Residue, then its C-alpha position, 0 to 999 in steps of 0.5 A: m239438560v234441565r237446570a234446577g238452580p239453588y236459588k230456591l230463596f229467590r223463587e220463594y220471595r218472588k212468590g211472596k213466601g220468602k223472607l227479606r233476610d234471604r236477600l241480604i248478602v254479607a261480604l266477608d271481605t277479610d283475610d283473618g280466619e278467626d274473624i271469618a269464623w266468628l262472623s259466619g257463626t254469629l250471622v248465620d241465623m240472621v243472614p243465610w248468604i255470605k260473599l267470599g272474595f279474594q281475601a277470604f278465599s286466599t285464607l280459607g281455600t276450597e275447604a270453605f265451601a263445605w265448612l260454611s255450607g255445613k253451618g247453613h250458609q249459601i255462598f256467593l263466590d266473588l272472584k270475578f273471573h275474567d280470562i279466555p273462555n277455556t280458562v274461565a270454563r275450567d275455573v267455574g266448573t271447578m268451583t261448582k264441584h266444590g259447592a259454590h252456590m253463586i259465582n260471578m265473572h266480568a261480563s266484559g270477558g265476552l259472550e263466548m267466555m260467559q257461554a263457556a262458563r254456563y256450559s261448564a257449570d251445568n256439566a259439573a253440577d250434573a256430574a256431581k248431582i248437585p244444583s247448578p250455581v247461579l252465574l252472574g255477569v259483573t257489569i261496571l264496578t260501583s267505584i266508577d262514576e260517569p266522569g271516571f267511566q268517560e275518562h278511562f274506558g274510551s266508550k261511545r256509550q254512557l255508563t248506564e248504556q254500557v251496563v245495560h249492554l253487558a246485562k243483555q250480553s249476560k242474559k244472551a249467554g245464559l247467565d242468571g243475572v248481573v252484578a250492577s249498581p242499584l242506580e241501574i236496576e230500572p233500565i236493566r229490568e226494562a231490557c232483561g225482564n223480571d226473572f233476571l237476577i240483579v245483585t247490587p253492591g254499593i249499598r250504604p246505610e244512612w249511618a255508614d261512610a261511603g268509602d271508595q264507592r261512587r254509585i250507591t244507595t241505601p238498603a231501602e232504596a235498593i230494595n224499592r228500586g227492585a234489587d233481588y239481592i243487596v251486598v253489604g260488607r264494611p258497615i257490618i263486618e267493621a261494626e262494633d256489633a255485627l249482629e246489630a248492624a245486620g239487624r239495622i240493615l234488615d230494618e232499613m230494607s223493610g222500611v223501618k228507620d231508627 
């Protein structure tokens, strides 16, 4: 089976033809359906990619895929699947059929789990005659720093070493890339190559509060380090003017400062 993934935007920017806005993913982290409708409608002409986490998905359900795709959005389903291989394979296959363009799962679920998800996604896409989704392994959450990792995870590895290990496992399993802090971009690139997607949360503009994030950078720094996509939520969706905030972040990504 030959996978014709939906990540045309990624391929185009790799060729130097894509737009910087195609690398910004807005996280619609809210359970307010009216807010989601307003935000998605407001941002669609500026930002194609949106992320649906548990809050938004619990409100909208699977109907969100056709609704948001119909508006022109590409959808990153951020449910971080983590279960036995059969369960994750089933769930990823189901979300593929419903139309998710990008799906993530915890890489710590293991090689077999990720391989099963890849196989299921490809089969589901083939049966539905749609492109196979981008599959990502979640490495270590950006709310965890080195002291917290050492205290709670009981690993002999340093945090960055663990991130790289999980990235290599994700690649071996056939996933397209990983979700990782922008601070680990360079070692992941060295270990997994330039064609391996790196999606980075933990992005905070210079004018935004860090909140509960620990391993963070600005949009410009993440892009300069080599992030393929950056994920931004609260600085946009909690702003008085979401469109202006998104525009400021795109300016930062391009190196333009206020």
